[in-house]
VOSEKE-623783 format. One line per field, with one value per atom (N, C-alpha, C): x, y, z; atom name; residue number from 1. Coordinates in Angstrom, 1 decimal. Example, Ala and Ser with C-alpha at 12.3 -4.5 7.8 and 13.67 -1.06 7.14 Angstrom:
c1	[13.2; 12.3; 13.2; 12.8; 13.7; 12.9]
c2	[-5.7; -4.5; -3.3; -2.2; -1.1; 0.0]
c3	[7.8; 7.8; 7.8; 7.1; 7.1; 7.9]
atom	[N; CA; C; N; CA; C]
seq	[1; 1; 1; 2; 2; 2]
***
This chain:
c1	[-34.3; -33.4; -34.0; -32.8; -32.1; -33.6; -34.3; -35.2; -34.4; -34.7; -34.1; -35.3; -35.8; -37.3; -36.0; -37.0; -36.5; -37.3; -37.2; -38.1; -39.2; -40.1; -41.4; -41.2; -40.0; -39.9; -38.0; -37.6; -35.8; -35.7; -36.1; -35.7; -34.9; -33.8; -33.4; -33.5; -32.6; -32.6; -32.5; -33.9; -33.8; -33.5; -33.9; -33.0; -32.8; -31.5; -31.5; -31.0; -31.7; -31.4; -32.2; -32.0; -32.3; -34.2; -34.7; -36.2; -36.6; -36.3; -37.0; -36.6; -35.7; -34.7; -35.3; -36.1; -36.6; -37.8; -38.0; -39.2; -40.5; -39.1; -38.7; -38.2; -37.2; -37.7; -38.0; -38.8; -40.4; -41.5; -41.7; -42.7; -42.3; -41.1; -40.6; -39.7; -39.8; -39.2; -40.1; -40.5; -41.4; -40.2; -41.1; -40.4; -39.3; -39.9; -38.8; -39.5; -38.0; -37.9; -38.7; -39.2; -39.8; -40.7; -40.6; -40.7; -40.4; -41.4; -41.3; -41.4; -41.3; -40.5; -41.9; -41.3; -42.1; -42.5; -43.1; -43.8; -45.0; -45.1; -46.5; -46.9; -47.5; -48.4; -46.8; -46.3; -45.3; -46.1; -46.2; -46.8; -46.0; -47.0; -45.9; -47.9; -48.1; -48.6; -48.5; -49.0; -48.8; -47.5; -47.2; -45.7; -46.3; -45.1; -44.7; -44.5; -45.9; -45.1; -45.7; -45.5; -46.0; -45.1; -45.7; -45.5; -44.0; -44.3; -42.5; -43.7; -42.3; -42.8; -43.0; -44.3; -44.4; -45.0; -44.8; -45.2; -45.2; -45.9; -45.4; -45.2; -45.4; -45.4; -46.0; -45.3; -45.9; -46.4; -48.2; -48.5; -49.8; -49.8; -50.5; -51.1; -52.2; -51.8; -50.8; -50.6; -49.2; -50.7; -50.4; -51.3; -50.5; -51.4; -51.7; -52.1; -52.9; -53.4; -52.9; -53.6; -53.4; -52.1; -51.4; -50.4; -50.9; -50.0; -50.4; -49.6; -50.4; -50.0; -50.0; -50.7; -50.6; -50.1; -50.2; -49.1; -48.4; -48.3; -47.6; -48.2; -46.9; -48.0; -47.5; -49.5; -49.1; -49.6; -49.9; -49.3; -49.3; -50.3; -49.1; -49.2; -49.8; -49.0; -50.4; -50.6; -50.7; -51.3; -52.0; -53.2; -54.0; -54.3; -54.7; -54.8; -55.9; -56.1; -56.0; -54.7; -54.1; -55.0; -54.7; -55.2; -55.4; -56.2; -56.4; -57.0; -57.2; -58.1; -57.7; -57.8; -57.7; -56.8; -55.9; -54.7; -55.5; -54.1; -54.2; -54.1; -54.4; -55.0; -55.7; -55.0; -56.0; -56.7; -57.5; -58.5; -58.4; -57.0; -56.5; -56.0; -55.9; -55.2; -57.2; -57.9; -58.8; -58.9; -57.9; -58.7; -57.6; -56.2; -55.4; -55.8; -56.0; -56.2; -57.5; -58.1; -59.2; -59.4; -58.0; -57.6; -56.4; -55.4; -54.8; -55.0; -57.0; -57.5; -58.4; -57.9; -59.1; -60.7; -60.8; -62.1; -63.2; -64.4; -65.2; -65.9; -65.9; -66.9; -68.6; -70.0; -71.0; -71.2; -71.8; -72.9; -74.1; -75.0; -76.4; -77.2]
c2	[30.3; 30.0; 28.8; 28.5; 26.8; 27.4; 25.6; 24.7; 24.1; 23.3; 21.5; 20.9; 19.4; 18.9; 17.8; 17.9; 18.0; 16.8; 15.4; 14.8; 15.2; 15.4; 15.6; 15.9; 14.4; 14.0; 14.3; 13.9; 13.9; 15.3; 16.3; 17.6; 16.7; 15.8; 15.3; 15.7; 16.9; 16.3; 15.6; 15.5; 14.6; 14.7; 16.5; 16.8; 18.1; 18.6; 19.6; 20.1; 22.1; 22.5; 23.5; 23.9; 25.6; 25.0; 25.6; 25.4; 24.4; 25.2; 25.7; 24.0; 22.8; 21.8; 20.8; 21.5; 20.2; 19.9; 21.0; 21.0; 19.9; 20.5; 19.7; 18.3; 18.4; 16.9; 15.5; 16.1; 15.4; 15.8; 16.6; 16.5; 15.1; 14.6; 13.7; 12.3; 12.3; 11.1; 10.4; 9.2; 7.6; 7.0; 6.6; 5.6; 6.6; 7.1; 8.6; 7.8; 7.9; 7.6; 9.1; 9.4; 10.4; 10.6; 9.6; 8.4; 10.1; 10.4; 11.5; 12.9; 12.7; 14.0; 15.0; 16.7; 17.9; 18.3; 18.0; 18.2; 19.7; 19.8; 20.7; 21.8; 22.2; 23.5; 23.4; 22.7; 21.9; 22.0; 22.8; 22.7; 21.7; 20.2; 19.4; 19.2; 20.0; 19.8; 19.1; 17.8; 17.0; 16.1; 16.4; 15.4; 14.0; 13.2; 11.4; 10.9; 10.8; 9.8; 7.9; 7.7; 6.5; 5.7; 5.2; 4.0; 4.4; 5.6; 6.5; 5.7; 6.5; 5.6; 7.1; 7.6; 8.4; 8.4; 7.7; 7.6; 8.1; 8.3; 8.9; 10.6; 11.2; 12.2; 13.4; 14.6; 15.7; 16.5; 15.9; 16.7; 17.2; 18.3; 18.7; 20.3; 20.4; 22.0; 21.6; 19.9; 20.6; 20.2; 20.8; 20.4; 20.2; 18.6; 17.4; 17.0; 18.1; 17.7; 17.5; 17.0; 15.7; 14.8; 15.1; 14.4; 13.1; 11.6; 10.1; 10.4; 9.7; 8.2; 6.5; 6.7; 5.6; 4.5; 4.0; 2.5; 3.0; 4.7; 5.5; 4.7; 4.8; 4.6; 5.7; 6.2; 6.4; 6.5; 5.1; 4.9; 6.1; 6.7; 7.6; 9.2; 9.2; 10.3; 11.5; 12.9; 13.5; 14.3; 14.3; 14.7; 15.9; 16.3; 17.6; 18.2; 19.2; 20.1; 20.1; 19.2; 18.3; 19.2; 18.9; 18.9; 17.9; 16.7; 16.0; 16.0; 17.3; 17.3; 16.7; 16.0; 15.0; 13.6; 14.5; 13.6; 11.5; 10.5; 9.3; 8.8; 7.3; 6.8; 5.1; 3.5; 2.5; 2.7; 1.5; 1.6; 0.6; -0.3; -0.6; 0.5; 1.9; 2.9; 3.4; 3.3; 4.2; 4.1; 2.7; 3.4; 4.2; 3.7; 4.4; 6.8; 6.6; 8.0; 8.8; 7.8; 8.2; 7.8; 7.5; 7.5; 9.0; 9.5; 10.0; 11.2; 11.2; 12.5; 12.8; 12.2; 12.0; 11.6; 11.7; 11.1; 10.0; 9.8; 9.4; 8.5; 7.5; 6.5; 6.2; 6.7; 6.6; 5.5; 4.6; 2.9; 3.9; 4.8; 4.1; 2.8]
c3	[-16.8; -15.3; -15.0; -14.4; -14.0; -13.0; -12.7; -12.2; -11.9; -10.6; -9.8; -9.2; -9.1; -9.7; -8.4; -7.3; -5.3; -5.6; -4.9; -4.0; -2.8; -3.0; -1.9; -0.9; -0.1; 1.5; 1.5; 0.5; 1.1; 0.5; -0.8; -0.9; -1.4; -2.1; -2.8; -3.6; -5.2; -6.5; -7.3; -7.7; -8.8; -10.3; -10.7; -11.9; -11.6; -12.4; -12.7; -13.7; -13.9; -15.5; -16.1; -16.7; -17.2; -17.8; -16.8; -17.1; -17.9; -19.1; -20.5; -21.5; -20.9; -21.0; -20.4; -19.1; -18.2; -18.5; -19.4; -20.0; -21.1; -22.3; -23.0; -23.1; -22.0; -21.2; -21.5; -20.3; -19.7; -21.3; -21.4; -22.5; -23.4; -23.3; -24.3; -24.2; -22.4; -22.2; -21.7; -21.5; -21.6; -20.7; -19.7; -18.7; -17.8; -17.8; -16.7; -14.6; -14.4; -12.8; -12.1; -11.4; -11.3; -9.9; -9.2; -8.0; -6.7; -6.4; -5.0; -6.1; -7.3; -7.9; -7.4; -7.1; -6.9; -8.4; -8.8; -10.1; -9.5; -8.6; -8.4; -9.6; -9.7; -10.6; -12.5; -12.3; -13.5; -15.2; -15.9; -17.6; -17.5; -17.9; -19.1; -19.6; -20.0; -21.4; -21.8; -23.2; -23.7; -23.4; -22.4; -22.6; -22.5; -23.0; -23.1; -21.9; -20.9; -19.7; -19.8; -20.5; -20.7; -19.8; -19.2; -18.6; -17.5; -17.3; -16.5; -14.8; -13.9; -12.9; -11.2; -11.8; -11.2; -9.5; -8.7; -7.2; -6.5; -6.0; -5.0; -5.3; -6.2; -7.4; -7.0; -6.7; -6.3; -7.5; -7.9; -9.5; -9.7; -7.7; -8.4; -8.5; -8.9; -9.5; -11.1; -11.6; -12.5; -14.2; -15.3; -16.4; -16.9; -17.3; -17.9; -19.1; -19.0; -20.3; -21.6; -22.6; -23.4; -23.3; -22.1; -21.3; -22.1; -22.4; -22.5; -21.1; -20.3; -18.5; -18.8; -20.2; -20.3; -19.0; -18.4; -18.0; -16.8; -16.5; -15.9; -14.0; -13.4; -12.0; -11.2; -11.1; -10.4; -8.6; -8.5; -6.8; -6.1; -5.2; -4.2; -4.9; -6.1; -6.2; -6.0; -6.1; -5.4; -6.8; -6.7; -8.4; -8.4; -7.0; -6.4; -6.8; -8.1; -8.7; -10.1; -10.1; -11.3; -12.8; -13.9; -15.3; -15.9; -16.4; -16.6; -18.1; -19.2; -20.1; -20.7; -21.2; -22.6; -22.6; -21.0; -20.9; -21.3; -21.7; -21.7; -21.2; -21.0; -19.3; -20.1; -19.8; -19.3; -18.4; -19.0; -18.3; -17.2; -17.0; -15.3; -14.4; -15.1; -14.0; -13.2; -14.0; -12.8; -11.5; -11.3; -9.6; -9.2; -9.6; -8.7; -9.4; -10.7; -10.7; -9.8; -9.6; -8.5; -7.7; -6.9; -5.4; -5.6; -6.7; -6.6; -6.3; -7.0; -6.8; -5.7; -5.0; -3.6; -4.6; -4.9; -5.4; -4.2; -4.3; -3.8; -5.0; -5.4; -5.6; -5.6; -5.2; -5.2; -5.5; -5.0; -6.2; -5.5; -6.6; -6.2; -6.6]
atom	[N; CA; C; N; CA; C; N; CA; C; N; CA; C; N; CA; C; N; CA; C; N; CA; C; N; CA; C; N; CA; C; N; CA; C; N; CA; C; N; CA; C; N; CA; C; N; CA; C; N; CA; C; N; CA; C; N; CA; C; N; CA; C; N; CA; C; N; CA; C; N; CA; C; N; CA; C; N; CA; C; N; CA; C; N; CA; C; N; CA; C; N; CA; C; N; CA; C; N; CA; C; N; CA; C; N; CA; C; N; CA; C; N; CA; C; N; CA; C; N; CA; C; N; CA; C; N; CA; C; N; CA; C; N; CA; C; N; CA; C; N; CA; C; N; CA; C; N; CA; C; N; CA; C; N; CA; C; N; CA; C; N; CA; C; N; CA; C; N; CA; C; N; CA; C; N; CA; C; N; CA; C; N; CA; C; N; CA; C; N; CA; C; N; CA; C; N; CA; C; N; CA; C; N; CA; C; N; CA; C; N; CA; C; N; CA; C; N; CA; C; N; CA; C; N; CA; C; N; CA; C; N; CA; C; N; CA; C; N; CA; C; N; CA; C; N; CA; C; N; CA; C; N; CA; C; N; CA; C; N; CA; C; N; CA; C; N; CA; C; N; CA; C; N; CA; C; N; CA; C; N; CA; C; N; CA; C; N; CA; C; N; CA; C; N; CA; C; N; CA; C; N; CA; C; N; CA; C; N; CA; C; N; CA; C; N; CA; C; N; CA; C; N; CA; C; N; CA; C; N; CA; C; N; CA; C; N; CA; C; N; CA; C; N; CA; C; N; CA; C; N; CA; C; N; CA; C; N; CA; C; N; CA; C; N; CA; C; N; CA; C; N; CA; C; N; CA; C]
seq	[1; 1; 1; 2; 2; 2; 3; 3; 3; 4; 4; 4; 5; 5; 5; 6; 6; 6; 7; 7; 7; 8; 8; 8; 9; 9; 9; 10; 10; 10; 11; 11; 11; 12; 12; 12; 13; 13; 13; 14; 14; 14; 15; 15; 15; 16; 16; 16; 17; 17; 17; 18; 18; 18; 19; 19; 19; 20; 20; 20; 21; 21; 21; 22; 22; 22; 23; 23; 23; 24; 24; 24; 25; 25; 25; 26; 26; 26; 27; 27; 27; 28; 28; 28; 29; 29; 29; 30; 30; 30; 31; 31; 31; 32; 32; 32; 33; 33; 33; 34; 34; 34; 35; 35; 35; 36; 36; 36; 37; 37; 37; 38; 38; 38; 39; 39; 39; 40; 40; 40; 41; 41; 41; 42; 42; 42; 43; 43; 43; 44; 44; 44; 45; 45; 45; 46; 46; 46; 47; 47; 47; 48; 48; 48; 49; 49; 49; 50; 50; 50; 51; 51; 51; 52; 52; 52; 53; 53; 53; 54; 54; 54; 55; 55; 55; 56; 56; 56; 57; 57; 57; 58; 58; 58; 59; 59; 59; 60; 60; 60; 61; 61; 61; 62; 62; 62; 63; 63; 63; 64; 64; 64; 65; 65; 65; 66; 66; 66; 67; 67; 67; 68; 68; 68; 69; 69; 69; 70; 70; 70; 71; 71; 71; 72; 72; 72; 73; 73; 73; 74; 74; 74; 75; 75; 75; 76; 76; 76; 77; 77; 77; 78; 78; 78; 79; 79; 79; 80; 80; 80; 81; 81; 81; 82; 82; 82; 83; 83; 83; 84; 84; 84; 85; 85; 85; 86; 86; 86; 87; 87; 87; 88; 88; 88; 89; 89; 89; 90; 90; 90; 91; 91; 91; 92; 92; 92; 93; 93; 93; 94; 94; 94; 95; 95; 95; 96; 96; 96; 97; 97; 97; 98; 98; 98; 99; 99; 99; 100; 100; 100; 101; 101; 101; 102; 102; 102; 103; 103; 103; 104; 104; 104; 105; 105; 105; 106; 106; 106; 107; 107; 107; 108; 108; 108]
***
């Protein structure tokens, strides 16, 4: 099946190809420039996305379990309902992740 990964705001095609090939590519490619990509509901289990540029990417409901997101730029990304179980991040990314998940931390 052929799929396209489009910019979430402009609709411009960022990547296109056979679904299986793109999933393999995304699982193995680090430092990818996926700014604004619509990856909602994507199966990215175990993906190597360390140092990837995911600014403003739509990752809502994506399966990012066991993914390596260490050093990925997630500013403005939408991680609403994303599965992050076992995902690797750096301590310095905590604020970005909390913001992308639309969480508020309340200090007692």
